[in-house]
Residue, then its C-alpha position, 0 to 999 in steps of 0.5 A: x506527558x502520557x503516550x496517548x498525549x503525544x500521539x494526539x499532538x502529532x495529529x496534524x500531518x502534512x501529506x506530501x504532494x507529488x512534484x509536477x512532471x513535464x508531460x512531454x514524453x521526451x522529457x520524461x525519458x530524459x529525466x529517467x536516463x533513457x535519453x540524452x538531449x542529442x537523442x531527442x534532437x535526433x528523434x525530433x528530426x525524424x518526427x518532422x520528416x516522417x510525421x510519427x509520434x515521438x515514441x514511435x520515432x524513438x523505437x524505430x531509432x532503437x533508442x529505447x524499447x516498448x517497456x521504456x515507452x509504456x513506463x514513461x506514459x504511465x508517469x505522464x498519466x500519474x501511474x507510476x510502476x516499477x521495473x524489476x531490479x530497479x527497486x528494493x520493493x519485493x516482487x510480491x508487490x504485483x501491483x507495483x511491478x505488473x500493473x498491466x497483468x491479470x492479478x493486478x486488474x483483479x486487485x483494481x476490481x477489489x479496489x472498486x468493489x471496496x470503494x463502492x461498498x465501504x470507503x464511501x462512508x468509512x476510511x479504515x479497514x482491516x485485512x485479516x486471515x483465519x491462519x498464518x500464510x493465507x495471503x493477508x500481508x500480500x493482499x494488504x500491501x497490493x491493495x495499498x498500492x492500488x489505492x495510491x495509484x488511483x490518487x487516494x492518500x493511503x496509509x498501510x498500518x502493519x499491526x501484526x506483531x507476531x510476524x510483521x512483513x510490510x517492512x520486508x515487502x517495501x524494503x524498509x527499516x523497522x527501528x520504528x513504527x506502531x509499537x514505538x508510537x503506542x509506547x510514546x517512543x516516537x511520534x506518529x509522523x516520525x514513524x511514517x515511512x513514505x514510499x518515494x515512487x508512489x507519492x500517495x503511499x506511506x507505511x507505518x511499520x510494525x516497529x520492534x516486536x513487543x512482548x505484550x502485542x494484545x495489551x499494547x493494541x488494547x490501549x487507548x493510544x491505538x485508538x488515537x493512532x487510528x483517529x490520527x490516520x483517518x484525519x491525515x489519509x483517505x484510505x487506512x488499511x490495517x495488516x493483522x495477525x491470523x484470527x484463529x491463532x492470536x486474539x489481536x485481530x479481534x482488537x484491531x477489527x473493533x477499532x477499524x469497524x470492518x475487515x476483509x477476509x483473505x483466503x488461500x486456494x487449496x489451503x484455507x478450510x471452510x471450517x476455519x472460515x466459519x470459525x473466523x466469522x464467529x470470532x469476528x461477531x463480538x467485535x461488532x464489525x462488518x465482514x466487507x467481503x472475502x478475497x481468494x489468493x492463489 
């Protein structure tokens, strides 16, 4: 059986559905280990005598802090996020650690723009940059989390076989991934890494770095991977190598049909952006927009 046939065989993927959470804030805090059963009884007693909300009573008794309450409310409303030191995820993922920051709000605005301008009719989008270290990987990862937080079944594919970063950002092993799927060493399903906290988010890491990235991405099996991903997920984002340094990104963008260009403030040159636009033209892909990274 060919590698392409093995990819097609794995097309029917069951996406995880989140377990329902008890919507009472006390139970959320109990499950998180922030309160005990006896703590909850004391809080309820105070509620009955003072007519205050559960969270306010818990704060008044000094059993939790405001960050605990905020995180519990986020879980109640299916909007999970992390606290520093509680996860192997990199602190570069500000949508995961600081969802109420100005940077995260900017990412949500970008999510909204893309939803209206692109994802209404398409499912796949490449995140590109002109040169290395201009923010494409960070944009791709934070945008993937933002889409997952909104309830969209989201897949982030690391197709950067030159300097892959997504396994580092999400604290994942890289023994298998896109490269092993493309050569038939693993199935699409087996290579996926669901992110536990974000029920709607999965990562397809790059896998072992191959000696022939451009040739591997040009195979028909990569097209099958993109088709399979589009069937199983609502949103598929693809992290790519820099356009002006490798030809890989052109091949990837030709498969996704559209791209978002990441630029670094005080680093990306206007001439590089223009050259990137020229290189994208033969791929017949839509440049959906640009995002400026600090």
